C-alpha positions in Angstrom: 111.6 119.4 177.0 111.7 118.2 180.5 113.5 120.9 182.5 113.6 123.2 179.5 117.1 122.5 178.4 119.2 125.5 177.3 119.0 126.2 173.5 121.4 127.7 170.9 119.7 128.9 167.7 121.5 129.3 164.5 121.0 132.4 162.4 118.3 130.8 160.3 115.8 130.4 163.1 113.1 133.1 162.9 113.1 135.8 165.5 109.4 135.4 166.4 110.0 131.8 167.3 112.9 132.8 169.6 110.6 135.4 171.2 107.9 132.8 171.7 110.4 130.3 173.3 111.7 133.0 175.7 108.1 134.0 176.6 107.6 130.3 177.5 110.6 130.4 179.8 113.3 128.9 177.6 116.9 129.9 177.9 117.9 130.8 174.3 121.2 132.0 173.0 121.2 133.3 169.5 124.2 132.7 167.2 123.8 136.2 165.8 124.4 137.6 169.2 127.8 135.9 169.5 129.3 135.6 166.1 129.3 137.8 162.9 127.2 136.9 159.9 128.9 134.2 157.8 130.5 132.4 160.7 130.8 128.7 159.7 128.3 126.2 160.9 131.1 124.2 162.5 131.8 127.1 164.8 128.2 127.3 165.9 127.9 123.5 166.4 131.1 123.5 168.5 129.9 126.4 170.6 126.5 124.7 171.3 128.3 121.5 172.3 130.8 123.3 174.5 128.0 125.2 176.3 125.9 122.0 176.7 123.1 123.5 174.7 120.7 121.8 172.3 121.3 123.3 168.9 118.1 124.4 167.1 118.5 124.9 163.3 116.9 125.1 159.9 120.2 124.3 158.2 120.6 120.8 156.8 124.4 121.2 156.9 124.1 121.0 160.7 123.0 117.4 160.4 126.1 116.6 158.4 128.2 118.0 161.2 126.2 116.1 163.8 126.6 112.9 161.9 130.4 113.5 161.7 130.6 114.1 165.4 128.6 110.9 166.1 131.0 108.9 163.8 133.9 110.4 165.7 132.4 109.7 169.1 132.2 113.3 170.1 129.4 114.2 172.5 126.8 116.9 172.0 123.5 117.5 173.8 121.3 117.3 170.7 120.3 118.9 167.4 116.7 119.8 166.6 116.0 120.8 163.1 113.4 121.4 160.4 113.5 122.9 156.9 112.8 126.5 156.4 109.7 125.7 154.2 108.0 124.2 157.3 107.5 127.7 158.7 104.6 127.9 156.3 103.1 124.7 157.7 104.1 125.0 161.4 103.1 128.1 163.3 105.4 129.4 166.0 103.1 128.1 168.7 103.1 124.6 167.2 106.9 124.7 167.0 107.2 125.7 170.7 104.7 122.9 171.6 106.8 120.4 169.6 110.0 121.5 171.4 108.2 121.3 174.8 107.0 117.8 173.9 110.6 116.5 173.5 112.3 115.0 176.5 115.8 114.0 177.3 117.6 111.8 176.7 116.6 111.9 173.0 116.1 108.5 171.4 118.6 109.8 168.8 120.7 112.9 169.1 119.2 114.4 166.0 115.5 115.2 166.1 113.5 116.3 163.0 110.4 118.4 163.7 107.6 117.7 161.2 104.1 119.2 160.6 101.3 117.2 162.1 101.2 114.7 165.0 
């Protein structure tokens, strides 16, 4: 991402990926460092938006929240997500590279990372 935008990762994002992002100079805040386990997705989404951070998630429910915010005209910086099963097909290095290849403004506020390309 141009300028390495600040990120907020939900509890489903694997620790080694967070470590790799930080090693590449990313500013990453982890949900588990701020809120107790079981905190609702809406709280995490709201926090990322308030802090002007791009939310990184493996939780499809976050897209539901993002679409609700878009329908309500509520701004947020962006949501980048992929399903948990993609960890088997995308290595941490590839995920970091895919994040670094993104640039703002996003063509659409919700970006899906996929294996390949």
